[in-house]
Biotite code that builds the C-alpha atoms (Angstrom):
import biotite.structure as struc

atoms = struc.array([
    struc.Atom([113.593, 72.790, 99.920], chain_id="A", res_id=1, res_name="MET", atom_name="CA", element="C"),
    struc.Atom([117.062, 72.348, 101.385], chain_id="A", res_id=2, res_name="VAL", atom_name="CA", element="C"),
    struc.Atom([119.814, 74.368, 99.696], chain_id="A", res_id=3, res_name="SER", atom_name="CA", element="C"),
    struc.Atom([123.517, 73.440, 99.879], chain_id="A", res_id=4, res_name="PRO", atom_name="CA", element="C"),
    struc.Atom([124.569, 77.027, 100.649], chain_id="A", res_id=5, res_name="LYS", atom_name="CA", element="C"),
    struc.Atom([123.213, 80.346, 101.916], chain_id="A", res_id=6, res_name="SER", atom_name="CA", element="C"),
    struc.Atom([121.538, 82.730, 99.457], chain_id="A", res_id=7, res_name="LYS", atom_name="CA", element="C"),
    struc.Atom([122.323, 85.739, 101.674], chain_id="A", res_id=8, res_name="LEU", atom_name="CA", element="C"),
    struc.Atom([124.577, 88.521, 100.377], chain_id="A", res_id=9, res_name="THR", atom_name="CA", element="C"),
    struc.Atom([126.291, 88.911, 103.769], chain_id="A", res_id=10, res_name="LYS", atom_name="CA", element="C"),
    struc.Atom([128.124, 85.843, 105.089], chain_id="A", res_id=11, res_name="ALA", atom_name="CA", element="C"),
    struc.Atom([126.811, 84.369, 108.350], chain_id="A", res_id=12, res_name="ILE", atom_name="CA", element="C"),
    struc.Atom([128.691, 81.631, 110.211], chain_id="A", res_id=13, res_name="ARG", atom_name="CA", element="C"),
    struc.Atom([126.177, 79.090, 111.463], chain_id="A", res_id=14, res_name="LYS", atom_name="CA", element="C"),
    struc.Atom([127.792, 75.630, 111.427], chain_id="A", res_id=15, res_name="PRO", atom_name="CA", element="C"),
    struc.Atom([124.570, 73.756, 112.209], chain_id="A", res_id=16, res_name="LYS", atom_name="CA", element="C"),
    struc.Atom([122.250, 75.883, 110.048], chain_id="A", res_id=17, res_name="ALA", atom_name="CA", element="C"),
    struc.Atom([120.048, 74.348, 107.362], chain_id="A", res_id=18, res_name="THR", atom_name="CA", element="C"),
    struc.Atom([119.595, 76.692, 104.420], chain_id="A", res_id=19, res_name="TRP", atom_name="CA", element="C"),
    struc.Atom([116.398, 76.489, 102.409], chain_id="A", res_id=20, res_name="VAL", atom_name="CA", element="C"),
    struc.Atom([115.042, 77.946, 99.168], chain_id="A", res_id=21, res_name="GLU", atom_name="CA", element="C"),
    struc.Atom([111.725, 79.781, 99.053], chain_id="A", res_id=22, res_name="LEU", atom_name="CA", element="C"),
    struc.Atom([109.027, 77.667, 97.403], chain_id="A", res_id=23, res_name="LYS", atom_name="CA", element="C"),
    struc.Atom([105.875, 78.960, 99.130], chain_id="A", res_id=24, res_name="PHE", atom_name="CA", element="C"),
    struc.Atom([104.603, 82.012, 100.982], chain_id="A", res_id=25, res_name="TYR", atom_name="CA", element="C"),
    struc.Atom([102.585, 81.573, 104.164], chain_id="A", res_id=26, res_name="ALA", atom_name="CA", element="C"),
    struc.Atom([99.448, 83.731, 104.314], chain_id="A", res_id=27, res_name="ASP", atom_name="CA", element="C"),
    struc.Atom([99.085, 84.874, 107.930], chain_id="A", res_id=28, res_name="VAL", atom_name="CA", element="C"),
    struc.Atom([96.585, 87.279, 109.459], chain_id="A", res_id=29, res_name="GLU", atom_name="CA", element="C"),
    struc.Atom([97.312, 89.103, 112.728], chain_id="A", res_id=30, res_name="TYR", atom_name="CA", element="C"),
    struc.Atom([95.815, 91.842, 114.902], chain_id="A", res_id=31, res_name="ARG", atom_name="CA", element="C"),
    struc.Atom([98.940, 93.627, 116.147], chain_id="A", res_id=32, res_name="ASP", atom_name="CA", element="C"),
    struc.Atom([102.703, 93.410, 116.664], chain_id="A", res_id=33, res_name="ILE", atom_name="CA", element="C"),
    struc.Atom([103.927, 93.290, 120.274], chain_id="A", res_id=34, res_name="ALA", atom_name="CA", element="C"),
    struc.Atom([106.819, 95.445, 121.496], chain_id="A", res_id=35, res_name="SER", atom_name="CA", element="C"),
    struc.Atom([109.041, 92.311, 121.354], chain_id="A", res_id=36, res_name="GLU", atom_name="CA", element="C"),
    struc.Atom([108.354, 92.031, 117.603], chain_id="A", res_id=37, res_name="GLY", atom_name="CA", element="C"),
    struc.Atom([105.991, 89.058, 117.973], chain_id="A", res_id=38, res_name="LEU", atom_name="CA", element="C"),
    struc.Atom([102.619, 88.817, 116.211], chain_id="A", res_id=39, res_name="LEU", atom_name="CA", element="C"),
    struc.Atom([99.501, 88.998, 118.389], chain_id="A", res_id=40, res_name="ARG", atom_name="CA", element="C"),
    struc.Atom([96.363, 86.989, 117.627], chain_id="A", res_id=41, res_name="ALA", atom_name="CA", element="C"),
    struc.Atom([97.910, 85.441, 114.523], chain_id="A", res_id=42, res_name="SER", atom_name="CA", element="C"),
    struc.Atom([96.272, 82.766, 112.392], chain_id="A", res_id=43, res_name="SER", atom_name="CA", element="C"),
    struc.Atom([97.532, 80.723, 109.447], chain_id="A", res_id=44, res_name="PHE", atom_name="CA", element="C"),
    struc.Atom([95.389, 81.196, 106.325], chain_id="A", res_id=45, res_name="LYS", atom_name="CA", element="C"),
    struc.Atom([97.204, 78.992, 103.825], chain_id="A", res_id=46, res_name="GLY", atom_name="CA", element="C"),
    struc.Atom([100.122, 78.724, 101.385], chain_id="A", res_id=47, res_name="LEU", atom_name="CA", element="C"),
    struc.Atom([100.701, 80.374, 98.006], chain_id="A", res_id=48, res_name="SER", atom_name="CA", element="C"),
    struc.Atom([103.487, 80.199, 95.434], chain_id="A", res_id=49, res_name="LYS", atom_name="CA", element="C"),
    struc.Atom([105.738, 83.229, 94.856], chain_id="A", res_id=50, res_name="PRO", atom_name="CA", element="C"),
])
């Protein structure tokens, strides 16, 4: 859901950013995390509410 302003405690200047509110969590399974911080062999399992 689109939010009119950022919910972050520290201000970030992003003029073209679209801020959103958390409505769902994505359940994701993965095997490992690469050195670049990316997930390896990831798969989407579904959505759940917070």
